[in-house]
N, C-alpha and C positions, 0 to 999 in steps of 0.2 A: 224409633227416630222422631216419630210425630210426638211420642211423650214428651221426649226430650227437648223439642221446640217448645210446645206448650208451656212446660214448666218456666223455661227461660224466658219466655213471652210473659207469663204472669210475674215473674221476677222483675222483669224490665219496666213493665207496666206501674206495679207497686212501688217500684223505687223512685221512677218520674213522679208517680201520685205524691209520695212522703216528700219528696225534696220540693214540689210546687207547693205544697201546705206548709212546710216549713219557711218557706221565702215569704207566703203571703201574711203566716202570721207574725213573722221578725219584721217585715218592713212596712206593716199597714196597721198594726194594732199596737201603736205608740200611744200610751195614756199617761197623762199626769197622774205622778203619786203623790198624792196629798200627803204623805208620812215624811216627805223631804222638802224640807227647806231651807235654803241656804242664805245666809247674811253676808254682808261686805260692809264695814265700818271703819271710821278712824277715831281712835283715842284723842284725849287731852295733849300726849306728846306729839301727835301726827302720824303715828305707826297705823298701816292698813293692817285690819284683822279680817279672815274669812273665817265663819264658824257657822255649828249648823244649831246653835243656840242663840237665842235673843240677846240683842248685844245690851250692855249694862246701860245705867241711866248716865247720860252726859256725852254718850256717844254722837258723832257727827256723820253727814254723809252716809246715812245707812241707805242700804239697797237690799230689797229682799227677793229671790228667784226661786220659783218653785222647781223641783227635781223631777227629773223622770226617770222613771224604772229603768233599770239596765236590761238591755237587751242584746245579747249575743248576736255574732254576726250568723246570718242564715248559712245552711251545711254548703249548699250550691258554692256560696262565696271561699268559702274554707278549703273546698276540695280544689276549686280553681287557683286559688294561693299555693297550695300544697303542690299542686301539677306544674305550675309556673316555677318554684322554686326548684322540684326536681328536674325539671327540664335544662334547667341554669345550671345545677350541679352537674349533671349528665355533660352538657355541651362544655363544659369548662373541662371536666375529666378526659372528654374525648379530644379535644384541640390541644389539650394541654401536651396528650402522648404525640401527637401528629407534630407540633411544632418542636418537641425534643428529639424527635427522628429526624427532621430534616435539618435542626441547627447541630447534631451530631455527623450528619451526611456533608453539610458544609465545612466544617471541621476536618474530617478526615480529606476533604477533596484539595485543601489547601497544603 
């Protein structure tokens, strides 16, 4: 019994540590990715363009934006959203059945 308790405790502590590390990495280490530069500009006809290459000569209203490296959501947030979706789905299924039973009972009573 003590061995099982120790193993479960180690697994829980390890999982919490991993989730905390994942949260820290994905929320605090946002750095500019110097390889990504986005340009927006207007051509001679007045059309607005968005590209990752430099605009041609004669372009007007040029705006340059440095991009950020894509960072996925932390695992904790993904688990939270999956849990909420599962709860909503389960709630919907359970209460649909109850509502159907009440509706059938009302129809029989008439």
